[in-house]
C-alpha positions as a Markdown table, in Angstrom:
| # | Residue | x | y | z |
|---|---|---|---|---|
| 1 | Met | 0.0 | 0.0 | 0.0 |
| 2 | Glu | 1.1 | 3.5 | -0.7 |
| 3 | Trp | 1.5 | 6.1 | 2.1 |
| 4 | Pro | -0.7 | 7.3 | 3.7 |
| 5 | Phe | -3.0 | 4.3 | 3.0 |
| 6 | Ser | -0.8 | 1.9 | 4.9 |
| 7 | Tyr | -2.8 | 0.8 | 7.9 |
| 8 | Asn | -1.7 | -2.6 | 9.2 |
| 9 | Pro | -3.8 | -4.1 | 12.0 |
| 10 | Glu | -1.0 | -6.3 | 13.2 |
| 11 | Glu | 1.5 | -3.4 | 13.6 |
| 12 | Asp | 2.3 | -2.2 | 17.1 |
| 13 | Met | 2.3 | 1.5 | 18.1 |
| 14 | Ile | 6.1 | 1.5 | 18.4 |
| 15 | Ser | 6.4 | 0.8 | 14.6 |
| 16 | Val | 3.7 | 3.3 | 13.8 |
| 17 | Asn | 5.5 | 6.0 | 15.8 |
| 18 | Gln | 8.9 | 5.1 | 14.3 |
| 19 | Arg | 7.4 | 5.5 | 10.8 |
| 20 | Met | 5.7 | 8.8 | 11.7 |
| 21 | Val | 9.0 | 10.2 | 13.1 |
| 22 | Gly | 10.7 | 8.9 | 9.9 |
| 23 | Met | 8.2 | 10.7 | 7.8 |
| 24 | Leu | 8.8 | 13.9 | 9.8 |
| 25 | Ile | 12.6 | 13.6 | 9.3 |
| 26 | Asn | 12.2 | 12.9 | 5.6 |
| 27 | Arg | 10.0 | 15.9 | 5.0 |
| 28 | Glu | 11.8 | 18.2 | 7.5 |
| 29 | Ser | 13.2 | 20.5 | 4.7 |
| 30 | Ile | 9.8 | 20.6 | 2.9 |
| 31 | Leu | 8.0 | 21.6 | 6.2 |
| 32 | Lys | 10.6 | 24.3 | 6.9 |
| 33 | Glu | 10.2 | 25.8 | 3.4 |
| 34 | Arg | 6.4 | 25.9 | 3.5 |
| 35 | Ser | 4.8 | 29.3 | 3.2 |
| 36 | Ile | 3.2 | 30.9 | 6.2 |
| 37 | Lys | -0.1 | 30.5 | 4.5 |
| 38 | Asp | 0.4 | 26.7 | 4.0 |
| 39 | Lys | 1.6 | 26.3 | 7.6 |
| 40 | Arg | -1.5 | 28.1 | 8.9 |
| 41 | Leu | -3.7 | 26.1 | 6.6 |
| 42 | Ala | -2.2 | 22.8 | 7.7 |
| 43 | Lys | -2.5 | 23.8 | 11.4 |
| 44 | Ala | -6.1 | 24.9 | 11.0 |
| 45 | Phe | -7.0 | 21.8 | 9.1 |
| 46 | Gly | -5.4 | 19.6 | 11.8 |
| 47 | Arg | -7.4 | 21.4 | 14.5 |
| 48 | Gly | -10.6 | 20.8 | 12.5 |
| 49 | Val | -9.8 | 17.1 | 12.1 |
| 50 | Gly | -9.0 | 16.9 | 15.8 |
| 51 | Arg | -12.3 | 18.6 | 16.6 |
| 52 | Phe | -14.3 | 16.1 | 14.7 |
| 53 | Arg | -12.3 | 13.1 | 16.0 |
| 54 | Asp | -12.9 | 14.3 | 19.6 |
| 55 | Gln | -16.6 | 14.1 | 18.9 |
| 56 | Ile | -16.5 | 10.3 | 18.3 |
| 57 | Pro | -15.5 | 7.8 | 21.0 |
| 58 | Gln | -12.6 | 6.3 | 19.0 |
| 59 | Ala | -8.9 | 6.5 | 19.3 |
| 60 | Arg | -6.8 | 7.8 | 16.3 |
| 61 | Ile | -5.8 | 4.2 | 15.4 |
| 62 | Glu | -9.4 | 3.1 | 15.3 |
| 63 | Cys | -10.3 | 6.1 | 13.1 |
| 64 | Ser | -7.4 | 5.3 | 10.8 |
| 65 | Ala | -8.4 | 1.6 | 10.6 |
| 66 | Lys | -11.9 | 2.5 | 9.3 |
| 67 | Val | -10.5 | 3.8 | 6.0 |
| 68 | Gly | -7.0 | 2.2 | 5.8 |
| 69 | Leu | -5.1 | 5.4 | 6.7 |
| 70 | Asp | -1.8 | 5.0 | 8.5 |
| 71 | Ser | -2.5 | 6.2 | 12.0 |
| 72 | Gly | 0.9 | 8.0 | 12.0 |
| 73 | Phe | -0.4 | 10.0 | 9.0 |
| 74 | Leu | -3.6 | 11.0 | 10.9 |
| 75 | Ala | -1.3 | 12.1 | 13.8 |
| 76 | Leu | 0.7 | 14.3 | 11.4 |
| 77 | Val | -2.5 | 15.8 | 10.0 |
| 78 | Glu | -3.8 | 16.6 | 13.5 |
| 79 | Ser | -0.5 | 18.2 | 14.5 |
| 80 | Gly | -0.4 | 20.3 | 11.3 |
| 81 | Asp | 2.6 | 18.5 | 9.9 |
| 82 | Ser | 0.9 | 17.1 | 6.8 |
| 83 | Leu | 1.7 | 18.5 | 3.4 |
| 84 | Ile | -0.9 | 20.6 | 1.6 |
| 85 | Glu | -0.6 | 18.4 | -1.5 |
| 86 | Glu | -1.6 | 15.4 | 0.7 |
| 87 | Ile | -4.6 | 16.8 | 2.4 |
| 88 | Thr | -6.0 | 18.4 | -0.8 |
| 89 | Arg | -5.7 | 15.2 | -2.8 |
| 90 | Glu | -9.3 | 14.1 | -3.2 |
| 91 | Asp | -8.9 | 10.5 | -2.1 |
| 92 | Ile | -6.9 | 11.4 | 1.0 |
| 93 | Phe | -9.3 | 14.3 | 1.9 |
| 94 | Glu | -12.3 | 12.0 | 1.7 |
| 95 | Ala | -10.5 | 9.3 | 3.7 |
| 96 | Ile | -9.7 | 11.8 | 6.4 |
| 97 | Val | -13.4 | 12.9 | 6.5 |
| 98 | Leu | -14.6 | 9.4 | 6.7 |
| 99 | Ser | -12.1 | 8.5 | 9.4 |
| 100 | Val | -13.2 | 11.2 | 11.8 |
| 101 | Ser | -16.9 | 11.5 | 11.2 |
| 102 | Thr | -20.1 | 9.6 | 11.8 |
| 103 | Glu | -23.1 | 9.0 | 9.6 |
| 104 | Asp | -24.7 | 11.9 | 11.5 |
| 105 | Asn | -22.0 | 14.5 | 10.9 |
| 106 | Ile | -20.2 | 13.4 | 7.8 |
| 107 | Asp | -21.6 | 16.3 | 5.6 |
| 108 | Glu | -20.9 | 18.8 | 8.3 |
| 109 | Cys | -17.3 | 17.5 | 8.6 |
| 110 | Arg | -16.7 | 17.5 | 4.9 |
| 111 | Gln | -18.1 | 21.0 | 4.5 |
| 112 | Tyr | -16.1 | 22.3 | 7.5 |
| 113 | Leu | -12.8 | 20.9 | 6.4 |
| 114 | Asn | -13.4 | 22.0 | 2.8 |
| 115 | Lys | -14.0 | 25.5 | 4.0 |
| 116 | Ile | -10.7 | 25.5 | 5.9 |
| 117 | Leu | -8.9 | 24.4 | 2.8 |
| 118 | Lys | -10.5 | 27.2 | 0.8 |
| 119 | Gly | -9.5 | 29.7 | 3.5 |
| 120 | Glu | -13.1 | 30.4 | 4.4 |
| 121 | Ser | -12.8 | 29.4 | 8.1 |
| 122 | Asn | -10.5 | 30.1 | 11.0 |
| 123 | Gly | -10.5 | 26.4 | 11.8 |
C-alpha cells in the first residue's frame, strides 16, 4: 500500500511511531520551506480534524483503521505537519473525512474541512 494508505492491523504503536518520526525527518526540509499560508492552513486543518475526532468515541488508530489510513499519518494531519498536497488530494481528503466523522455528521465534517482548505474558516 502507498502512504498514507498503509494501515496494518498487526502493527504495534512503536512501529507506527517510528514510521511517523521517519516521515517527519524525511520531510523536514519541505516543512521548513512551506509558506506561512500553508503552515497556517495545515494547522487549521489539523485542528478541524481533531475537533471532529474528539466528537467520536474512537482513538486515532481506530479512526485510521476505518479507511485504511496510516495512524501515523492521521497524527501528522492533526499536528499540522501534513503536506498541503496530501490533504488536498481528493482520495486522501475523503478518507480523512470518513475516518473522523459519523453518519450523523459526515456532511458537516466534509463542509467544515473543505471551508478550511478554501480559506473560508479560521479552523
